C-alpha positions as CSV (number, residue, x, y, z in Angstrom):
1,X,0.0,0.0,0.0
2,X,0.8,3.4,-1.0
3,X,1.5,6.2,1.7
4,X,-1.5,9.0,1.7
5,X,-0.8,11.6,-0.6
6,X,-0.2,15.2,0.5
7,X,-1.5,17.1,-1.9
8,X,-3.8,20.0,-0.7
9,X,-7.7,20.0,-1.0
10,X,-8.7,20.8,-3.8
11,X,-11.2,23.3,-3.5
12,X,-11.0,24.7,0.0
13,X,-9.2,27.6,0.3
14,X,-8.3,29.8,3.9
15,X,-9.7,33.9,3.9
16,X,-8.9,35.7,6.7
17,X,-11.8,39.3,7.7
18,X,-9.3,41.8,8.1
19,X,-12.0,44.7,8.1
20,X,-15.9,44.6,8.5
21,X,-18.4,47.5,6.8
22,X,-19.8,49.4,9.9
23,X,-22.4,50.8,7.6
24,X,-23.3,47.0,6.1
25,X,-23.0,44.7,9.1
26,X,-25.4,48.1,11.3
27,X,-28.4,47.5,8.5
28,X,-27.9,43.8,9.2
29,X,-28.6,43.8,12.6
30,X,-30.4,46.3,12.0
31,X,-33.1,44.9,9.9
32,X,-32.7,41.2,12.2
33,X,-33.7,42.6,15.6
34,X,-36.4,44.6,14.2
35,X,-37.5,41.2,13.0
36,X,-37.5,39.4,16.3
37,X,-38.9,43.3,17.2
38,X,-42.0,41.7,14.6
39,X,-41.9,38.7,17.1
40,X,-41.7,39.4,20.2
41,X,-44.1,42.4,19.4
42,X,-46.6,39.9,17.5
43,X,-46.0,38.2,20.9
44,X,-47.2,41.6,23.6
45,X,-49.8,42.3,21.1
46,X,-51.3,38.4,21.5
47,X,-50.4,38.7,25.4
48,X,-53.0,41.7,25.5
49,X,-55.7,40.9,24.0
50,X,-55.9,37.7,25.5
51,X,-55.7,39.1,29.4
52,X,-58.3,41.9,27.9
53,X,-60.2,39.3,26.6
54,X,-60.2,37.0,29.2
55,X,-60.0,40.4,32.8
56,X,-63.3,41.3,31.4
57,X,-63.6,44.9,33.1
58,X,-65.0,48.6,31.9
59,X,-64.5,49.6,28.5
60,X,-61.5,52.4,29.6
61,X,-59.2,49.0,30.5
62,X,-59.3,47.3,27.4
63,X,-59.4,50.1,25.5
64,X,-55.2,51.0,26.8
65,X,-54.7,47.1,26.8
66,X,-55.2,47.0,23.2
67,X,-53.7,49.7,22.8
68,X,-50.9,49.1,24.7
69,X,-50.4,45.9,22.7
70,X,-50.1,48.3,19.1
71,X,-48.1,50.2,20.4
72,X,-45.5,46.9,21.6
73,X,-46.4,45.9,17.6
74,X,-45.8,48.7,15.4
75,X,-43.0,50.2,18.5
76,X,-41.5,47.3,19.2
77,X,-40.3,46.2,15.8
78,X,-38.9,50.5,15.3
79,X,-37.1,50.1,18.6
80,X,-35.7,46.8,18.6
81,X,-34.2,48.2,15.4
82,X,-32.8,50.9,15.7
83,X,-30.6,48.7,18.8
84,X,-29.9,46.0,16.2
85,X,-28.7,49.1,13.9
86,X,-26.6,50.8,17.2
87,X,-25.2,47.5,18.4
88,X,-23.9,46.6,15.2
89,X,-22.4,49.5,14.5
90,X,-20.1,49.7,17.5
91,X,-19.6,46.0,16.8
92,X,-18.3,46.0,13.6
93,X,-16.0,48.9,15.3
94,X,-14.6,47.7,18.2
95,X,-14.1,44.2,15.6
96,X,-12.3,46.5,13.2
97,X,-10.2,47.9,15.7
98,X,-9.1,44.2,17.4
99,X,-8.6,42.6,14.3
100,X,-6.4,45.9,13.4
101,X,-3.5,44.7,16.1
102,X,-4.8,40.2,15.7
103,X,-5.1,39.8,12.6
104,X,-9.1,38.7,12.2
105,X,-11.0,36.2,11.7
106,X,-9.7,33.2,9.3
107,X,-12.7,30.9,8.3
108,X,-11.6,28.0,5.7
109,X,-13.8,28.4,2.5
110,X,-15.4,25.5,-0.2
111,X,-15.2,27.1,-3.5
């Protein structure tokens, strides 16, 4: 039997991420967090509607609960999206600063 070949694996290459575009990272994180906010807002809305329907009470309490649920459904995606944008910008800036000292992250890609 012959010894195994020492040839490199065809189609794979090692790359290093030295810099992340802060605007791109911020927009991507903002979009992901806005989607997450939509899910959380939907859960809050469903919970408030269920609470109002189960709780009974007067109309003022019901209207307040529904308005709060609608605010969560609209407001949370906006809030989460802005927070994600800011965190994405800051995270990319911190990564770029750190990568300038240590060289970045190495990844093996396959063609």
